[in-house]
N, C-alpha and C positions, 0 to 999 in steps of 0.2 A: 422498614425503610423502601420509600419507593424506589421503583425502577430501577431496584437491582436485579432481579429474575430478567427483567427486558431486555437488559445491556448486556448480562452474561449469555445467553441464548446466542441475541446478535451478535454480537462479536466472534461469533463462533463461525457465524455463516458468513461473517465478513473475509472470515478466515480462511473457510473451505471454498466459496466461489468461486475465488481469484487466483486460488491455488489450481484446481482443477480445471479452470479456465483457458488456465498458460499453458499446463502440462497436456490438455487434453489436442491443442494446436502441437506442440513439439512431437506430441504422437503420432496425430495426423500425417506429418510433413517427412517425418525420419520414417514410420514402418507400413503405414499405410499409403506409400506412393503414386502407385496404381489410383488413387483416385483425387490426386490431385494434380494441375493441368503441366503441361512440360515446364520443366524450370523450376518451379514452386518446392517440389521434395528436396532433402539437403543430402540424405544420407543419415548412418550410424552417427548419432553424438548423443552427449549427457554434455549439457551445458554452461552446467553448474560447476563441474569440472576442469571441462576443456576447451571452454568458450566457442563450440564449434560454430554456435549460429544466434543471433540477437533472441530476443522477445518481439520485436516488432519483425520482423524477417517471416519469424513464425506463424502470425496472427496478420498479415494488412493483406492478403489474398485471398483471393475465392478457394476454397471452403471455409479455410479457417477462423477468415473474418466475419463466418457466419454463427460463429462460436466465443469469439475472442469480441467482437461487441456489445451485445448482450450481456454477456456475463459483465463488463468492467462497468455497465451505467447499470447493473440491477446494484454491481456491489459499492456502486458510489451512492445511486439511493440508498441503499441497506447503513451509509457513511454517516448521508446528511442526519439521519434517526438515529443513529448512534450519535452520534456529539449533542444533537436535541436532546438524548434522555441523558446523558452527562451533565450538560447544563443545568436543565432542571432539579436533577441530584444536587449536584452541590450547591444550589443555591438554596436549597431549602436549607441544608447546614450550615451552611454562611450566608447568610440574605444581604447582611452589609458590606460584604469583600464580591461587589458581582464586576465592577473591572477587571479580576484580577480571572475568574471566570470567561467571562467573556474572550479573553485570547485565546484559547486553545478552540472555544465553539466558532469566531470567526476563521480562524486558522483551517480548523477541521471543515467547516463547511466550502471554503474556498477550495481545496484540495479537491474537495468531491467534484464540485464544478472542475475546476482543471481535469480531472479524471477522464469526466462525460468529453468535456472537448478533445481529450487526447482519443481515445476510443471512436469519434465520429469522424475525426481529419485523418484517424492512421491508413492508409494505403490508397487515398484520395490524391491524384497526383498533381502538380503545375507544376510546370519551368520558370519559378519563376524564383529569386533568391530571399523577397519578403515572407512570400508563402512558409518557404523552409524555414527561415528563423523563425516563424511565427510557431509551428508546431514544436520546434527544438523549445522554444518560449515557455509554451505550453507543458511539455513535460518536466520542465524544470519547476514552474512554480507549483505544479503537484507536489515532487518532490520536497520541495525547500517549506510549504504550507503542512504538509503532511507531518514531516518531523517536528517542524515547528509546533504545532496543537498535541503532538505526543510526550513531546517536552514538558509544555504549559500544564497538561495534565496530569504526567504521573510528578511535576510538582505539588498538584494543586494537593493529591489525594495522597502522597505522603506527608503534608502538611498539616492536611486534617486527619491524620491517622490515628487519632484518640478518640476521635469523635465518629469513627467507620472502623473501630480497630476489632466488634465483634462480626462485621463481615466478610473480613480482606484477610487474606493467606497475605503476612508481612515479606515472607522470605520470596515469595512469587513476587510483591509489588519495586522489592529490592532488585531482582534477575528483570523485570521491566525498564527500571534505573539505567541497571548496567549496558541492557540491551540499546535503549535511544542513546544513551554517551557513545556507545560504540557505532553507531550508525552515522553519527555526528562526528565525530574521529574523522571515517571512513570516506565519509562527505569532504572533508576538509583537506586528507591527504590526499587520496586520487584526482580531483579536482583538475591540478597542473597534469597528471600523465592523462586524463582524457580529453585535455582541450590540445594534446600534442597529437598527430598523426602518428599512424602506426599504432602497435599497442594494442588492435585488433582482439584477439582472443581473449586478453588478463581482460580487454572491456564487456565482449560477452557475458562470460564470467560472472562478474561485477554485476552486472547487470541484472542476472537472475540469482544472483545471489544476496542482491542487495534489497530487490523487491520481495525477494522469501524473508528476508529478514524487517520489513517491513511488514507484512501482514503478518511475519511471528507474535507482532505484539498484542493484537488481538487476539488470538489465540492464549496467549498469556491475561491476557483479561479473563476468558472464561476459567481459567484455572484460578485467575485472583481472588473474586466473588468468590464466597461459601456459601456451597446450594444451602437453600433453606425448608426446611421441613415442611 
């Protein structure tokens, strides 16, 4: 089956690169504080649990911005390639149903574009309310389009399982469906809390855990496609 081996290897990189990127930034500002400007260091924290800092706080200043920006841009470019390969694969399997395939492809490309924009503008400061709103909307657009893309992709894969069953681990596919469903539920439930003032530590912990959930989807993709001899 065309593209499966490429999708499998690419998905692993889409998981590894952003995971290393954000945690490298965290390590620099918490462990190697002597190498960062005054006021950038944070102190001991494990934000996945205690919400001691946000991803943007660890990544927006020098020198961690030199890690974060290239890491996220490379991830975005790999994501664009990932969605293209999935479109090509499913278009071959079901060429008469291109419209359904195009949904996850369009949403996936848009999510990657907004991630690039987020990486570019993170750390650039303008005392302008419209600019601040723009940055928030860019991040929100990345999240929405990414979840939509993942949702439509797993829907298409499950629908076409009979045509792909010799290539797919169905248990992992079901796990991917559970993961995406969980991300959707968390998004809906947490939105009212996030929109309110306060709850800073909860918001920070949610940000780290949610981002991990989003990229864990790609590790599951690596596990889902069976390795071909």
